[in-house]
C-alpha positions as CSV (number, residue, x, y, z in Angstrom):
1,M,-7.2,-105.1,-21.9
2,A,-6.8,-105.2,-18.1
3,Q,-4.8,-102.4,-16.7
4,N,-1.3,-103.0,-15.3
5,R,-1.2,-103.0,-11.5
6,D,1.2,-101.3,-9.2
7,Q,3.7,-103.6,-7.4
8,W,5.5,-103.8,-4.1
9,G,9.1,-102.7,-4.4
10,S,10.2,-105.9,-2.6
11,K,8.8,-108.9,-0.7
12,L,10.0,-107.2,2.5
13,G,7.9,-104.2,1.7
14,F,4.8,-106.4,1.3
15,I,5.5,-108.3,4.6
16,L,6.0,-105.0,6.5
17,A,2.7,-103.6,5.0
18,A,0.8,-106.8,5.8
19,V,2.2,-106.9,9.4
20,G,1.5,-103.2,9.7
21,S,-2.2,-103.8,8.8
22,A,-2.4,-106.7,11.2
23,V,-0.7,-104.8,14.1
24,G,-3.3,-102.3,15.3
25,L,-4.9,-100.9,18.4
26,G,-6.4,-104.3,19.4
27,N,-2.9,-105.8,19.8
28,I,-2.1,-103.2,22.5
29,W,-5.4,-102.8,24.3
30,R,-7.4,-106.0,23.7
31,Y,-5.1,-109.0,23.6
32,P,-3.3,-108.4,27.0
33,Y,-6.7,-108.3,28.9
34,L,-8.0,-111.3,26.9
35,L,-5.0,-113.3,27.8
36,Y,-5.4,-112.4,31.5
37,S,-9.1,-113.0,31.7
38,S,-9.2,-116.2,29.6
39,G,-7.0,-118.5,31.7
40,G,-3.7,-116.7,31.6
41,G,-0.9,-119.0,30.3
42,A,-3.6,-121.7,29.6
43,F,-5.1,-119.4,27.0
44,L,-2.1,-119.9,24.8
45,V,-3.3,-123.4,24.1
46,P,-6.5,-122.4,22.3
47,Y,-4.8,-119.2,21.0
48,F,-2.1,-121.1,19.0
49,F,-4.5,-123.8,18.0
50,A,-6.7,-121.1,16.5
51,L,-3.7,-119.6,14.8
52,L,-2.7,-122.9,13.1
53,T,-6.2,-124.1,12.2
54,A,-7.9,-120.8,11.1
55,G,-5.5,-117.8,11.1
56,I,-2.7,-119.1,8.9
57,P,-5.0,-121.2,6.7
58,L,-7.2,-118.1,6.0
59,M,-4.1,-116.0,5.5
60,I,-2.8,-118.4,2.9
61,L,-6.2,-118.4,1.2
62,E,-6.4,-114.6,1.0
63,Y,-2.8,-114.3,-0.1
64,G,-3.2,-117.0,-2.7
65,F,-6.5,-115.8,-4.0
66,G,-5.3,-112.2,-4.4
67,H,-2.1,-113.2,-6.0
68,K,-3.7,-115.7,-8.4
69,F,-6.4,-113.2,-9.6
70,K,-4.3,-110.0,-9.3
71,G,-7.1,-107.7,-8.3
72,S,-8.8,-106.0,-5.3
73,T,-11.2,-108.2,-3.4
74,P,-14.3,-107.6,-5.7
75,M,-12.2,-107.9,-8.8
76,S,-10.5,-111.2,-7.6
77,L,-13.9,-112.7,-6.7
78,A,-15.5,-111.5,-10.0
79,R,-12.6,-113.0,-12.0
80,A,-13.2,-116.4,-10.2
81,N,-16.9,-116.2,-10.8
82,R,-18.9,-113.1,-11.7
83,K,-21.7,-114.1,-9.3
84,W,-19.4,-113.8,-6.3
85,E,-18.4,-110.2,-6.8
86,W,-20.8,-108.9,-4.1
87,L,-18.8,-110.8,-1.5
88,G,-15.8,-108.7,-2.5
89,W,-17.6,-105.4,-2.0
90,W,-18.9,-106.4,1.4
91,P,-15.4,-106.4,3.2
92,S,-14.3,-103.4,1.1
93,L,-17.2,-101.4,2.4
94,N,-16.7,-102.8,5.9
95,S,-13.2,-101.5,5.7
96,L,-14.5,-98.0,4.8
97,V,-16.9,-97.9,7.8
98,I,-14.2,-99.2,10.2
99,L,-11.8,-96.7,8.8
100,I,-14.1,-93.8,9.6
101,Y,-14.5,-94.6,13.3
102,Y,-11.0,-95.9,13.6
103,S,-9.7,-92.5,12.4
104,A,-11.7,-90.9,15.2
105,I,-9.9,-93.1,17.8
106,L,-6.6,-92.1,16.3
107,G,-7.8,-88.5,16.6
108,W,-8.2,-89.1,20.4
109,A,-4.7,-90.6,20.5
110,I,-3.2,-87.5,18.7
111,N,-4.8,-85.3,21.4
112,Y,-3.5,-87.5,24.2
113,L,-0.1,-87.4,22.7
114,I,-0.2,-83.6,23.1
115,F,-1.7,-84.0,26.6
116,S,1.1,-86.3,27.6
117,F,3.8,-83.5,27.4
118,T,2.1,-81.8,30.4
119,Q,0.0,-84.6,31.7
120,S,-3.0,-82.3,31.4
121,W,-5.4,-85.1,32.1
122,G,-5.0,-84.4,35.8
123,A,-5.5,-86.8,38.7
124,D,-9.0,-88.0,37.8
125,T,-8.3,-89.5,34.3
126,N,-11.7,-91.1,34.1
127,T,-13.7,-87.8,34.5
128,F,-11.2,-86.1,32.2
129,F,-11.6,-88.6,29.3
130,F,-15.4,-89.1,29.4
131,G,-16.4,-85.7,30.7
132,E,-13.9,-82.9,29.7
133,F,-12.4,-84.5,26.6
134,L,-15.3,-86.5,25.0
135,N,-18.0,-84.4,26.6
136,L,-20.1,-87.6,26.5
137,S,-23.8,-87.0,26.3
138,D,-26.4,-89.0,28.2
139,S,-27.8,-91.0,25.3
140,V,-27.0,-92.2,21.8
141,F,-29.3,-89.8,20.0
142,N,-28.3,-86.8,22.1
143,F,-25.4,-85.5,20.0
144,G,-24.5,-82.8,22.6
145,G,-21.7,-80.4,21.7
146,F,-19.1,-80.5,19.0
147,R,-15.5,-81.2,20.1
148,P,-13.1,-79.1,18.0
149,A,-10.0,-80.8,19.5
150,I,-11.2,-84.2,18.5
151,F,-12.1,-82.9,15.0
152,A,-8.6,-81.4,14.7
153,G,-7.0,-84.8,15.5
154,M,-9.2,-86.5,13.0
155,T,-8.3,-84.0,10.4
156,L,-4.6,-84.7,10.8
157,I,-5.2,-88.5,10.6
158,W,-7.3,-88.2,7.5
159,F,-4.6,-86.0,5.9
160,C,-2.0,-88.7,6.6
161,N,-4.3,-91.4,5.2
162,W,-4.9,-89.4,2.0
163,F,-1.2,-88.4,1.6
164,I,0.2,-91.9,1.9
165,C,-2.4,-93.7,-0.3
166,Y,-2.3,-90.8,-2.9
167,R,1.4,-91.7,-3.5
168,G,0.6,-95.3,-4.4
169,V,1.5,-98.8,-3.2
170,S,5.3,-98.7,-3.4
171,G,5.7,-95.0,-3.2
172,G,3.4,-94.4,-0.2
173,I,2.2,-97.5,1.7
174,E,5.4,-99.4,1.5
175,K,7.6,-96.4,2.4
176,L,5.3,-95.6,5.4
177,N,5.6,-99.2,6.8
178,R,9.3,-99.4,6.2
179,I,9.7,-96.4,8.6
180,L,6.7,-96.7,11.0
181,L,6.7,-100.5,11.7
182,P,10.3,-100.9,12.9
183,T,9.9,-97.6,14.9
184,L,6.7,-99.0,16.4
185,I,8.3,-102.3,17.4
186,G,11.3,-100.4,18.9
187,I,9.1,-98.1,21.0
188,M,7.0,-101.1,22.2
189,L,10.1,-102.9,23.1
190,V,11.3,-99.9,25.2
191,I,7.9,-99.7,26.9
192,T,7.9,-103.4,27.6
193,L,11.4,-103.5,29.0
194,R,10.6,-100.6,31.3
195,G,7.2,-102.1,32.2
196,V,8.6,-105.4,33.3
197,T,11.3,-103.8,35.5
198,L,9.0,-101.4,37.4
199,P,8.4,-102.0,41.1
200,G,5.5,-104.4,41.4
201,A,5.6,-105.5,37.8
202,T,5.8,-109.2,38.9
203,V,2.4,-108.9,40.5
204,G,0.9,-108.1,37.1
205,L,3.0,-110.6,35.2
206,N,2.1,-113.4,37.7
207,K,-1.6,-112.6,37.3
208,L,-1.2,-112.6,33.5
209,F,0.6,-115.9,33.1
210,T,-0.6,-118.0,36.0
211,P,-2.5,-120.8,34.1
212,D,-6.0,-121.6,35.0
213,W,-6.3,-125.0,33.2
214,S,-10.0,-125.3,33.9
215,R,-10.6,-122.4,31.4
216,V,-9.3,-124.5,28.6
217,L,-12.5,-126.5,28.7
218,D,-14.7,-123.4,28.5
219,P,-16.1,-123.0,24.9
220,K,-16.2,-119.2,25.4
221,V,-12.5,-119.1,25.8
222,W,-12.0,-121.0,22.5
223,I,-14.4,-118.6,20.8
224,A,-12.4,-115.7,22.2
225,A,-9.2,-117.2,20.9
226,Y,-10.5,-117.7,17.4
227,G,-12.0,-114.2,17.5
228,Q,-8.7,-112.6,18.5
229,I,-6.8,-114.5,15.8
230,F,-9.4,-113.7,13.2
231,F,-9.7,-110.0,13.9
232,S,-6.1,-109.2,14.7
233,L,-4.8,-110.6,11.4
234,S,-7.0,-108.2,9.4
235,L,-8.7,-111.2,7.8
236,A,-12.0,-110.9,5.8
237,M,-11.5,-107.1,5.5
238,G,-10.4,-107.0,1.9
239,V,-6.9,-105.9,2.9
240,M,-4.9,-109.1,2.5
241,I,-6.4,-110.0,-0.9
242,T,-5.7,-106.5,-2.2
243,Y,-2.2,-106.3,-0.8
244,S,-1.2,-109.7,-2.2
245,S,-2.5,-108.7,-5.7
246,Y,0.4,-106.3,-5.9
247,L,3.0,-109.1,-5.5
248,P,5.2,-110.2,-8.4
249,E,4.3,-113.5,-10.2
250,K,6.9,-115.7,-8.4
251,T,6.5,-114.9,-4.6
252,D,6.7,-117.3,-1.7
253,I,3.0,-117.1,-0.6
254,N,3.1,-119.8,2.2
255,N,6.1,-118.5,3.9
256,S,4.8,-114.9,3.7
257,A,1.6,-116.0,5.5
258,F,3.4,-117.7,8.3
259,M,5.8,-114.7,8.7
260,T,2.9,-112.2,8.9
261,A,0.9,-114.3,11.4
262,F,3.8,-115.0,13.7
263,A,5.1,-111.4,13.6
264,N,1.6,-110.2,14.6
265,C,1.4,-112.7,17.5
266,G,4.9,-111.8,18.6
267,F,3.9,-108.1,18.8
268,E,0.7,-109.0,20.8
269,F,2.7,-111.1,23.3
270,M,5.3,-108.3,23.8
271,A,2.5,-105.8,24.3
272,A,0.9,-108.1,26.9
273,L,4.2,-108.2,28.9
274,G,4.5,-104.4,28.9
275,V,0.9,-103.7,29.7
276,F,0.7,-106.1,32.7
277,G,4.1,-105.1,34.0
278,I,2.8,-101.5,34.1
279,L,-0.6,-102.6,35.6
280,G,1.3,-104.5,38.3
281,F,3.2,-101.3,39.1
282,M,-0.1,-99.3,39.3
283,A,-1.8,-101.9,41.5
284,T,1.2,-102.0,43.9
285,S,1.5,-98.2,44.0
286,Q,-2.2,-97.8,44.9
287,G,-2.4,-100.8,47.2
288,V,-5.2,-102.4,45.3
289,A,-5.7,-105.8,43.6
290,I,-4.7,-106.2,39.9
291,E,-8.4,-106.9,39.1
292,E,-9.3,-103.3,40.0
293,V,-6.9,-101.8,37.4
294,A,-7.0,-104.4,34.6
295,K,-9.1,-103.1,31.7
296,Q,-9.2,-103.3,28.0
297,G,-10.2,-101.0,25.1
298,V,-10.5,-97.2,25.4
299,G,-10.5,-97.6,29.2
300,L,-7.0,-99.0,29.3
301,A,-5.5,-96.5,26.8
302,F,-7.2,-93.3,27.8
303,V,-8.0,-93.8,31.5
304,V,-5.8,-96.4,33.1
305,F,-2.5,-95.7,31.4
306,P,-2.6,-91.9,31.8
307,K,-3.1,-92.6,35.5
308,V,0.0,-94.8,35.5
309,F,2.1,-92.2,33.7
310,T,1.1,-89.7,36.4
311,L,2.2,-92.1,39.1
312,M,5.5,-92.7,37.4
313,G,6.6,-89.0,38.0
314,P,8.9,-87.3,35.6
315,L,9.7,-90.6,33.8
316,G,5.9,-90.9,33.2
317,T,6.0,-88.0,30.8
318,I,8.5,-89.7,28.5
319,F,6.6,-93.0,28.6
320,G,3.3,-91.2,28.1
321,I,4.7,-89.7,24.9
322,L,6.1,-93.0,23.7
323,F,2.9,-94.9,24.4
324,F,0.6,-92.5,22.5
325,V,3.2,-92.3,19.6
326,C,2.9,-96.1,19.6
327,L,-0.9,-96.0,19.4
328,V,-0.8,-93.5,16.6
329,F,1.7,-95.5,14.6
330,A,-0.1,-98.8,15.1
331,G,-3.4,-97.3,14.1
332,L,-2.0,-95.4,11.1
333,T,-0.4,-98.5,9.5
334,S,-3.8,-100.2,9.8
335,S,-5.9,-97.3,8.6
336,V,-3.9,-96.8,5.4
337,S,-4.5,-100.5,4.6
338,M,-8.3,-99.9,4.9
339,V,-8.1,-96.9,2.6
340,E,-6.3,-99.1,0.1
341,A,-8.8,-102.0,0.4
342,F,-11.7,-99.7,-0.5
343,S,-9.9,-97.4,-3.0
344,S,-8.4,-100.2,-4.9
345,A,-11.8,-101.8,-5.4
346,V,-13.3,-98.6,-6.8
347,I,-10.3,-98.1,-9.1
348,D,-10.6,-101.6,-10.4
349,K,-14.3,-101.3,-11.0
350,T,-14.4,-97.9,-12.6
351,G,-10.9,-97.5,-14.1
352,A,-10.7,-94.1,-12.4
353,D,-7.5,-92.4,-11.5
354,R,-6.0,-93.5,-8.2
355,K,-5.4,-89.9,-7.0
356,K,-9.0,-88.9,-7.6
357,V,-10.4,-92.0,-5.9
358,V,-8.2,-91.7,-2.9
359,T,-9.0,-88.0,-2.6
360,A,-12.8,-88.6,-2.9
361,T,-12.6,-91.5,-0.3
362,A,-10.7,-89.3,2.2
363,I,-13.1,-86.4,1.8
364,C,-16.2,-88.5,2.2
365,G,-14.8,-90.5,5.1
366,Y,-13.7,-87.3,6.8
367,L,-17.1,-85.6,6.5
368,V,-19.0,-88.6,7.7
369,G,-16.6,-89.0,10.5
370,T,-17.5,-85.7,12.0
371,V,-20.3,-87.5,13.9
372,F,-17.6,-89.0,16.1
373,A,-16.5,-85.5,17.2
374,T,-19.9,-85.0,19.0
375,G,-21.1,-85.9,22.5
376,S,-22.6,-89.2,21.3
377,G,-19.6,-90.2,19.2
378,L,-18.4,-93.0,21.6
379,Y,-21.8,-94.6,21.7
380,I,-22.2,-94.7,17.9
381,L,-18.7,-96.0,17.6
382,D,-19.3,-98.7,20.1
383,I,-22.5,-100.0,18.5
384,V,-21.2,-99.9,14.9
385,D,-17.9,-101.6,15.8
386,H,-19.8,-104.4,17.7
387,F,-22.1,-105.3,14.8
388,I,-19.4,-105.0,12.1
389,N,-17.0,-107.3,14.0
390,S,-19.5,-109.7,15.5
391,Y,-21.6,-110.3,12.4
392,G,-20.2,-108.6,9.3
393,I,-16.6,-109.8,9.4
394,V,-17.5,-113.3,10.8
395,V,-20.0,-113.9,8.1
396,I,-17.6,-112.8,5.4
397,G,-14.9,-115.1,6.7
398,L,-17.4,-118.0,6.8
399,A,-18.5,-117.2,3.2
400,E,-14.9,-116.9,2.0
401,A,-14.1,-120.3,3.4
402,A,-17.3,-121.9,2.0
403,I,-17.1,-120.3,-1.5
404,V,-13.3,-120.8,-2.1
405,G,-13.2,-124.1,-0.3
406,W,-16.2,-125.8,-1.8
407,L,-17.5,-123.9,-4.9
408,Y,-14.2,-122.6,-6.4
409,G,-12.1,-125.4,-5.0
410,A,-9.5,-125.1,-2.3
411,H,-7.2,-127.4,-4.2
412,K,-6.9,-124.8,-7.0
413,I,-5.4,-122.3,-4.5
414,R,-3.1,-124.9,-3.1
415,E,-2.0,-125.8,-6.6
416,H,-1.3,-122.1,-7.3
417,V,0.8,-121.4,-4.1
418,N,2.8,-124.5,-3.7
419,P,5.0,-124.3,-6.9
420,I,6.1,-120.8,-6.0
421,S,6.6,-121.4,-2.3
422,I,9.6,-123.0,-0.6
423,Y,7.4,-125.0,1.8
424,P,4.4,-126.5,0.2
425,I,1.1,-126.9,2.1
426,G,-0.5,-130.3,2.2
427,K,-4.1,-131.5,2.1
428,W,-4.5,-130.5,5.8
429,W,-4.9,-127.0,4.6
430,E,-7.9,-127.9,2.5
431,V,-9.4,-129.7,5.5
432,M,-9.0,-126.5,7.6
433,I,-10.6,-124.3,5.0
434,K,-13.5,-126.6,4.1
435,F,-14.4,-128.0,7.5
436,V,-12.6,-126.6,10.6
437,T,-12.7,-122.8,9.9
438,P,-16.3,-122.7,8.7
439,T,-17.5,-124.8,11.7
440,I,-15.8,-122.5,14.2
441,L,-17.0,-119.3,12.5
442,A,-20.5,-120.6,12.3
443,F,-20.4,-121.5,16.0
444,M,-19.1,-118.0,16.8
445,L,-21.9,-116.4,14.8
446,I,-24.6,-118.5,16.5
447,Q,-23.2,-117.7,19.9
448,N,-23.1,-114.0,19.2
449,F,-26.7,-114.0,17.9
450,I,-27.9,-115.9,21.0
451,A,-26.2,-113.3,23.2
452,E,-27.8,-110.5,21.2
453,I,-31.3,-112.0,21.7
454,K,-30.9,-112.6,25.4
455,A,-30.0,-108.9,26.2
456,P,-29.5,-105.7,24.1
457,Y,-25.8,-105.0,23.6
458,E,-24.5,-102.9,26.5
459,G,-28.1,-101.9,27.4
460,Y,-28.5,-99.6,24.4
461,P,-32.0,-98.8,23.2
462,I,-33.4,-101.3,20.7
463,S,-33.9,-98.4,18.2
464,A,-30.2,-97.5,18.3
465,L,-29.2,-101.1,17.8
466,L,-31.5,-101.5,14.9
467,L,-30.5,-98.3,13.2
468,L,-26.7,-98.2,13.9
469,G,-26.1,-101.9,14.3
470,W,-28.3,-104.1,12.1
471,G,-29.1,-101.1,9.9
472,V,-25.4,-100.4,9.0
473,V,-24.7,-104.1,8.4
474,G,-27.8,-104.5,6.2
475,A,-27.0,-101.3,4.3
476,I,-23.5,-102.5,3.5
477,I,-24.9,-105.8,2.1
478,I,-27.5,-104.0,0.0
479,V,-24.9,-101.6,-1.4
480,S,-22.6,-104.5,-2.1
481,F,-25.2,-106.2,-4.3
482,M,-26.0,-102.8,-6.0
483,I,-22.4,-102.1,-7.0
484,S,-21.8,-105.7,-8.1
485,A,-24.8,-105.4,-10.5
486,K,-23.1,-102.7,-12.4
487,P,-21.0,-103.8,-15.4
488,W,-17.2,-103.7,-15.5
489,K,-15.3,-101.8,-18.0
490,E,-14.6,-103.9,-21.1
491,G,-11.5,-106.1,-20.5
492,A,-11.3,-105.3,-16.8
493,L,-11.8,-108.8,-15.7
494,N,-9.0,-110.2,-17.9
495,I,-6.1,-111.3,-15.7
496,P,-2.9,-109.4,-16.5
497,A,0.4,-111.2,-16.9
498,I,2.8,-109.8,-14.3
499,K,6.5,-110.7,-14.4
500,G,8.5,-110.9,-11.3
501,V,11.3,-112.7,-9.4
502,K,11.1,-115.0,-6.4
């Protein structure tokens, strides 16, 4: 007989966990710059179009699929058709790889949270981050020295990942998100309100929202919009299928998908206001153009913002602390979802005890992650992240839409979710899943590949890109097929009957 699954304590607990997974570092350090550099206010047109034609349809697909088959991603796909199990292991293994380097970034944030009390990054934040803190080596394969401070931060993050998931779905993940997510939103609101009221904030906000309507016709902007929606919602990572498998039998799937998507977008928009208000203040204070201070990624979080907090004087210490608490909280709610996506798959496949699987996952991930505490850690992180996101996740999303839409039958998911949802979805959803989403993702994939052929990513050596980029993606696919070839425990693929209330 199939084993009984854990359940969320409430629908709110599930929504908070799903939003917690979606809201991550990219909402804070990627979306604001993307909005600014892709046409400002005009970018919102392709952004919301992408949300409605790909983000929400895929969210409904993953919620509906996980809820219908009541299993982790590999188990759900295997229950639909044994031949599709490999596609479930691919995102589960992707999540493990992302989790390993994501925890390293959170280790940096832990250190910077400590630095923010004394602003020990000094006046030259760029030299401090890349030189003193990361001790960045001169090449990918030159590991340089070991950074105990980074390792210590990673240790704390991995302990949190282990402790939360060890306690289970309702007892660990749900309780974490009930506390951290409202706190995170509250802190971001404080940062945003202060950011938009700083002297010079209007300079940044005007640059952010002034629409450049000509950019709406640029295909690259549309690809960027679809990419942001796709990645920021934690789609094709095994998380949402796994999370929805813990829902009671009668749960409003459609409404939950819309709530999760719009909550994530709302947080992104609020972060953009705060970030560009603060960047406007920085540009005005230094007498430079906003273009000179506007950055994204690690440069924004660990170079630009520390500089801003120094310029803000005593108040900067408070906002420095709040900002890095915000980063840690946003990252932690996402990282535990990735632990769960992988651990749940292993538990389902082997029938092993949750506590043993979570412990083994944390120990293995922690040990492998030590490479990111070396002088070449940032290089390795950058390459692996680029290939996982540009190829791994995009192909998985494309395969999900194709397999569920065409081979399994999108209408079966629609017939499952509509009777238990307040607002039914029409045939437009099937059109999105079968035609629009696969077309857009295929176009993204082709464009990424063409760019890869034209020039090596960020000028890295071909050997590094083959080993750490294509090599990692290829290894994940091979391991996915190897695991899926192994038999399931007898009765594991039987779908359990779970009772619940709407």
